[in-house]
Each structure stands twice: as structure tokens, then as C-alpha cells.
C-alpha positions as CSV (number, residue, x, y, z in Angstrom):
1,M,238.7,-47.0,59.2
2,L,236.4,-50.0,59.7
3,D,235.3,-51.9,57.3
4,D,237.9,-49.8,54.7
5,Y,240.9,-51.1,56.2
6,I,239.9,-53.5,58.5
7,S,236.8,-56.5,58.4
8,R,234.8,-56.9,61.1
9,E,235.9,-60.4,61.0
10,E,239.7,-59.1,60.9
11,L,238.8,-57.0,64.0
12,W,237.1,-59.7,66.5
13,A,240.0,-62.5,65.4
14,C,242.4,-60.3,67.2
15,T,243.3,-62.1,70.2
16,S,244.8,-59.1,72.2
17,C,248.2,-61.2,72.6
18,N,250.4,-57.5,72.1
19,A,252.8,-58.7,69.2
20,C,251.7,-56.5,66.9
21,V,252.5,-53.4,69.4
22,E,255.7,-54.5,69.6
23,A,256.7,-55.3,66.2
24,C,255.3,-52.5,64.9
25,P,258.9,-50.0,63.8
26,V,257.3,-46.6,64.1
27,S,256.0,-46.9,67.7
28,I,251.9,-47.3,66.9
29,D,249.7,-48.7,69.8
30,P,247.6,-50.7,67.2
31,L,246.0,-52.9,70.0
32,S,244.7,-49.6,71.3
33,I,243.2,-48.9,68.2
34,I,241.4,-52.4,67.9
35,L,239.9,-52.5,71.2
36,D,238.9,-48.8,70.6
37,M,236.7,-49.9,67.2
38,R,235.5,-53.2,69.1
39,R,234.4,-50.8,72.3
40,Y,232.9,-48.4,69.5
41,L,231.0,-51.7,67.4
42,V,229.7,-52.9,71.3
43,M,228.9,-49.4,72.7
44,E,227.5,-48.0,69.7
45,Q,225.9,-50.0,67.0
46,S,225.4,-53.3,69.5
47,A,227.3,-54.8,66.8
48,A,229.2,-57.3,69.2
49,P,229.3,-61.2,67.8
50,S,226.6,-63.3,68.9
51,E,228.5,-65.1,71.3
52,L,230.0,-62.3,72.9
53,N,226.2,-61.3,73.2
54,V,225.3,-64.5,75.2
55,M,228.2,-64.3,77.4
56,M,227.3,-60.6,78.5
57,S,223.3,-61.9,78.9
58,N,224.8,-64.7,81.1
59,I,227.0,-62.2,82.9
60,E,224.0,-59.7,83.6
61,N,222.0,-62.7,84.9
62,N,223.7,-65.2,86.9
63,G,226.9,-62.9,87.9
64,A,229.1,-65.6,85.4
65,P,229.8,-65.9,81.8
66,W,228.2,-69.8,82.1
67,P,224.6,-70.2,81.8
68,F,223.8,-71.7,85.3
69,N,222.2,-69.7,88.0
70,Q,224.0,-69.3,91.1
71,M,222.3,-71.5,92.8
72,D,223.4,-74.7,89.7
73,R,226.5,-74.0,89.9
74,L,227.9,-76.9,91.7
75,N,225.3,-79.8,90.3
76,W,228.4,-80.9,88.6
77,N,230.0,-82.6,91.6
78,E,226.7,-84.6,92.1
79,E,227.2,-86.1,88.7
80,N,229.2,-89.5,87.8
């Protein structure tokens, strides 16, 4: 299904707003399919977008999605 019916760009463009689930006339849950396809790309093929990879490495290293360590997080408070 991936790359045949839905492109990777379309897959990552989904905002997960759930509108497709509510609008589906045959009660299919396309959002769960999209999330499963994303999960497969990330976990099995390591094919996440670069922005997502940066965020995940920041979470792993800093405990937050931002590129600042815990000791430097409040430094913005001292800037004018």
C-alpha cells in the first residue's frame, strides 16, 4: 500500500485531525492505518523525516524536544 496508493509525503503530511475517520461512509478507521504505516517506517525502515529524527535525538539526549540541555533551558530568561 505504501508508495503504491499513498506516497510518503502524503503519509507524513497527515495532521491526525481525525476528520477522515468521521467522514468515512463505510466506518473504516484510516487514521489508525496511517499511524501504523508511520510506525512501520520509523521502527522497521528507520525512514522518518529529518525533523523527526532531530527531535527524537534531542529527546534522547536532553529529555526534551529542544536542543538545550537541562542546565541551559532557563538562560532565555536572562536575555533582553
